[in-house]
C-alpha positions as CSV (number, residue, x, y, z in Angstrom):
1,M,0.1,0.2,-0.2
2,V,1.1,3.3,-0.8
3,S,1.0,6.0,1.2
4,R,0.3,9.6,1.3
5,M,3.5,10.9,2.9
6,T,5.4,8.3,-0.3
7,L,3.4,9.7,-3.0
8,R,3.4,13.5,-3.2
9,P,7.0,13.4,-3.8
10,V,6.5,11.5,-6.5
11,L,3.1,13.4,-7.8
12,T,5.3,16.5,-7.2
13,A,8.0,15.0,-9.0
14,L,5.5,14.2,-11.8
15,A,3.9,17.4,-12.2
16,L,7.0,19.5,-12.2
17,V,8.7,17.4,-15.4
18,L,5.1,17.7,-17.1
19,G,4.9,21.2,-16.6
20,V,8.3,21.8,-18.0
21,L,7.3,19.4,-20.9
22,F,4.2,21.3,-21.6
23,A,5.3,24.9,-20.7
24,P,3.8,27.2,-23.3
25,G,7.0,28.1,-25.8
26,V,8.9,25.1,-24.7
27,G,9.3,23.1,-27.7
28,V,10.0,19.1,-27.3
29,L,12.7,17.8,-29.2
30,G,12.5,13.9,-30.7
31,S,15.0,11.5,-32.6
32,G,18.1,11.8,-30.4
33,A,17.0,14.8,-28.3
34,T,17.9,15.1,-24.7
35,Q,16.5,17.8,-23.1
36,A,13.1,20.4,-23.9
37,H,13.9,23.6,-24.0
38,A,13.3,27.0,-26.3
39,V,15.6,27.3,-30.0
40,T,18.0,30.4,-29.1
41,K,19.1,31.8,-33.1
42,L,22.2,33.6,-33.7
43,T,23.3,35.9,-36.3
44,H,25.9,35.3,-39.2
45,A,28.1,37.8,-37.1
46,Q,27.3,35.9,-33.3
47,A,28.1,32.6,-34.8
48,T,31.2,33.3,-36.3
49,A,32.7,35.3,-33.6
50,R,32.0,32.1,-31.7
51,F,33.5,29.9,-34.0
52,S,36.4,32.2,-34.4
53,S,37.5,32.1,-30.7
54,S,37.0,28.2,-31.0
55,G,39.7,28.1,-33.5
56,I,37.0,26.9,-36.2
57,T,37.3,28.3,-39.6
58,W,34.7,28.0,-42.5
59,S,34.8,28.5,-46.6
60,S,32.3,28.9,-48.8
61,S,32.4,28.0,-52.3
62,G,31.5,31.5,-53.3
63,G,33.3,33.8,-50.8
64,C,30.2,35.0,-49.4
65,S,27.5,34.6,-46.9
66,N,24.5,35.4,-48.0
67,R,21.5,32.9,-46.7
68,N,19.2,33.3,-49.9
69,V,22.3,31.8,-52.1
70,A,23.4,28.5,-52.5
71,T,27.3,28.9,-52.7
72,C,27.4,31.0,-49.4
73,T,28.3,29.7,-46.1
74,S,25.7,31.2,-43.9
75,F,25.1,31.1,-40.5
76,D,22.4,33.2,-39.9
77,Q,19.7,32.1,-37.9
78,L,21.9,29.0,-37.1
79,N,21.0,27.9,-33.2
80,L,23.0,28.9,-30.2
81,A,23.4,24.9,-29.4
82,T,24.2,24.0,-32.7
83,A,27.3,26.7,-32.6
84,Q,27.8,25.4,-29.1
85,G,28.1,21.5,-30.5
86,A,30.6,22.7,-32.9
87,Q,32.4,24.0,-30.4
88,T,32.3,21.4,-27.8
89,L,33.1,19.0,-31.0
90,K,36.6,21.3,-31.3
91,S,37.5,20.8,-28.2
92,A,36.8,17.3,-27.9
93,T,38.6,16.5,-31.0
94,G,41.4,19.3,-30.9
95,C,40.9,18.5,-34.8
96,A,41.0,21.5,-37.3
97,L,37.6,21.8,-37.7
98,N,36.3,23.7,-41.1
99,I,32.4,24.6,-41.7
100,T,31.9,24.1,-45.1
101,G,27.6,24.4,-44.9
102,G,25.9,26.5,-42.5
103,T,21.7,27.9,-43.3
104,E,22.0,28.7,-46.7
105,T,19.2,27.4,-48.9
106,G,20.3,24.0,-51.0
107,H,20.2,22.1,-48.8
108,A,17.4,19.2,-47.9
109,S,14.6,20.5,-45.8
110,G,12.9,18.9,-42.9
111,T,12.7,20.3,-38.9
112,Y,16.4,19.4,-38.0
113,S,17.5,20.7,-41.5
114,H,20.3,23.7,-42.2
115,W,17.6,26.0,-42.8
116,N,16.3,25.7,-39.8
117,G,19.1,25.8,-37.7
118,Y,20.6,22.4,-36.4
119,K,23.2,21.7,-38.9
120,L,26.5,22.2,-39.9
121,D,28.6,21.0,-42.6
122,F,32.6,20.0,-42.1
123,G,35.2,19.5,-44.2
124,K,36.6,16.0,-44.1
125,S,39.7,15.3,-42.3
126,T,41.5,11.8,-41.1
127,C,41.5,13.7,-37.6
128,L,38.1,14.1,-37.5
129,T,37.1,11.3,-38.9
130,N,39.1,8.9,-36.7
131,Y,37.5,10.7,-33.4
132,V,34.0,9.7,-35.0
133,H,34.7,6.0,-35.9
134,G,36.7,5.7,-32.8
135,V,34.3,7.1,-30.4
136,F,30.6,7.2,-31.5
137,A,28.6,5.0,-32.2
138,Y,27.6,3.0,-35.8
139,I,23.9,3.5,-35.6
140,G,23.6,2.6,-39.8
141,L,22.7,4.1,-43.0
142,R,20.9,7.3,-43.9
143,G,17.5,7.4,-46.5
144,D,20.4,8.4,-49.2
145,G,22.7,5.4,-47.8
146,A,24.7,8.0,-45.8
147,P,26.8,6.0,-42.6
148,Q,25.7,7.2,-39.3
149,Y,26.9,7.5,-36.1
150,Q,25.5,8.6,-33.0
151,S,27.4,10.9,-30.4
152,G,26.8,10.5,-26.2
153,S,24.7,13.3,-26.0
154,G,22.4,12.1,-29.1
155,N,24.3,14.2,-32.0
156,V,24.2,12.6,-35.5
157,Y,27.1,12.8,-37.9
158,A,26.3,11.5,-41.5
159,D,29.5,10.7,-43.6
160,E,28.3,12.4,-47.4
161,G,31.4,11.2,-48.8
162,N,33.7,14.5,-48.7
163,H,32.0,16.2,-45.7
164,W,30.4,15.6,-42.7
165,D,26.8,16.2,-42.0
166,V,26.1,16.9,-38.6
167,T,22.8,17.3,-37.0
168,Y,22.8,19.1,-33.6
169,Y,19.9,18.4,-31.3
170,N,21.8,19.9,-28.1
171,C,24.9,21.5,-27.9
172,G,27.0,18.1,-27.1
173,G,27.9,18.5,-23.5
174,C,29.3,22.3,-23.6
């Protein structure tokens, strides 16, 4: 038999969890996400300042940062957690990281897309590939055949041949 003294803390904890999960303005992320939170968006300048401070470089085949031009590399409307995830990756790996794709048009659509601020593309390097293969769990092929690896925090790294396509559901333990 459960007494009121035992049941009250359990019901209180449940109410708190449900209140957080279903509070107005708070989204619950699925498919690998580990926490519910509101998404904070960055400007291109805010993101590049973060990347520069961490020693992360970026490049653009078009030499530009216009979000509406596919050959540019833009960080306008990048999620803060995505930028932090890249910084966490840099710190954890010690690898040189070069971002080749951000929030610019031209990528596949979807909720957890480049356009919506959840993804970054990183140029391939032996250092980064060895880290992903050695530390993250292989989780199978994506629908397009790209091998996928999942970090301990739930972020997903897809090997698209000449670059890593990374979906950041969170900051990777920042």
